[in-house]
N, C-alpha and C positions, 0 to 999 in steps of 0.2 A: 422593463421587460420588453422582449421582442415578441411580436405576434407572428407565428409561422404556421402555415398550413402544410401538413404532411400526411401521407398515407401510412397508417400503422397496421401491423398484423393484429387483428382483433383478438385472436386466441392468445397470443403472447402478451398483449396488453392486459387482458383479463387475468392471466396467470400472474403477471407481475403485480397487479393490484391485489390479488389474493395473498400472495407471498409477503408483500410489503405492508399490507394493512392500510394502504393509501385509500382515501375516500373519493378521489377524482382522478380522471385521466391526466390532467395537468400536474397534479401532485405526484403521480406515478412517474411521469416522464422527467420531471425535475429531480426527483429522488434518484432515478436511474442515471441521469447525467452527472449528478454530484458524486455518486458512487464510482462511476467510470473515471472521473477526474481524480478522485482520491486514490483509486487503485493504481493509476498510472504514476501519480506522484510517489506513492509508496514504492513502486517498482524502481523508480529512478533513484530513490534513496538507497534501496537495497543494492542496486548496481554500483552506486558510489562506494558503499562500504565493501562490497565484494572486490572492487578494483583496488581499494586501499589495503585490503587483507592479503592480496597476492604478494605484496612487498613486505609483509610482516615476518619478522625473524623470530619464530616461536622458541627455538633452541636458545638463541641469544637472550631472549626475555627470561627464560627459565634460569639461565646462568646468573643473570643480574639479580633476579629475585632471590635465588639461593644465596648469593654472595651477601645480599642485604640482610638475610635472616641468620647468617652464620654467627655463632657466639664470638664475642670479642676475646682475644687471648692476651 
C-alpha cells in the first residue's frame, strides 16, 4: 500500500461514504478507485466489440443461417 496525503472534498467524501456504505475514508477512496478502473476496463471491452461489430455482415450471416436450416431435398 502507498501512503499518500491528498486534499479531498469533505462533502463529496461524506456522500460517497453514505452511498457505498463504507465505514472509513480509506475504504471509500479504495472502493472509488476500484470502481473507476473497472468502469474504464468495461468501456475498453465495449469499444473492442463495437469496432468488431462494424465489420459484421448481418445479411450474410442471416443467409448462412437460413441455408443451414433449410430442409434437405
